[in-house]
N, C-alpha and C positions, 0 to 999 in steps of 0.2 A: 918222671918215668915217661918216656915217649917211645911206642912201638910202631914201627913201620914195616908193613908187610913186604917180604922180599919176593916179587912177583916170579922170579926164576925157580923158586921153591914149591910153588903150588902143585900139590898133587892130589887128585880125586881118588877115593877108594870107597870100598863098600861100606866102611864105618864112618866116613865122613871126608873133609877136607883137611889135609895137613899141609903145613906150610911153616916158614921160619920168619921171624921179624927181627929187625936190626934195633938195638937199644944202645945208641951212641956206640957203636962199633962191637958190641956184644951180641951174638946170635942166641935167640931164644926159640926153642921148638914149640909149636902151638898145633892145635887140632880144633876144628869145629866139627862137632858130631852131626850126623846126617840129619836128625829130627830137627836141629836148629836151622839147618840150611832150608829144609823144607818149610818150616814156619817163616823164616825170612822171605823165602820165594813167594809163599802166599801172601804175606803181609804187603809186599811190594807189588802184588798182582802180576808176577811174572810166572810164565809157564814152564820155563826150563832153566837149568843152570849153565846154559851155554855162555858164549863170550859175553853177550849183552846182560845176561843175568849176573855174572861175575863182576862185571864193570859198575853194576849198580849195588851190588852187595859188598864190595871191598871197603868202602868207606864204613859201612855198618860193622863189618868184620874187624876192622882196625879199632873203631870206637869201642866195640865190646873187649877186644883184646887189651886195649889200654885202660878201660875201667876195672876189668879184673886184675891186670897186673899192678895197677895202683894200689888195689886192695891188698894185694900180696897173696891172692889166692891161687897159687901154683901146687900142681901135684907133688907128691914126694919125690918123684924123679925129676922136677923142676921143669916139666911141661906144663903150658898153659893150655888147659882144655875148656872150651866154650860148650857148655851143656844147656838143657832147656831151663834149668832153674837160673841160669846167668840171664836169660832174656827177661825172667820175672824179676830178678834182682836189679838189672840195669836198663831194662825197657827196651823199647824200639826207638829208632831215628825217625824223623818225619817221613811220611809216606810219600813215594815218588808219584808224580803226576800220571794218571792212567791214560 
């Protein structure tokens, strides 16, 4: 299973970042909850989730999505939701240079 974020589908909201991933032609709905985004921004020493922040976090978001998807941990409705516990379960990627 290899998930690739569809950039045009990224939508920021009060509860987090929703997006879709492509899995060999199949579309998967995904969400990263706000607290995870805050933790990722902090870990990478980024102050905002603007374009630079998103560019830095996108590989991390794809990695977490793939790890959770490969484990088959989808919600009942088929959505892949990255929550705080997933950061504990799958860890952080290498920290970017400050």
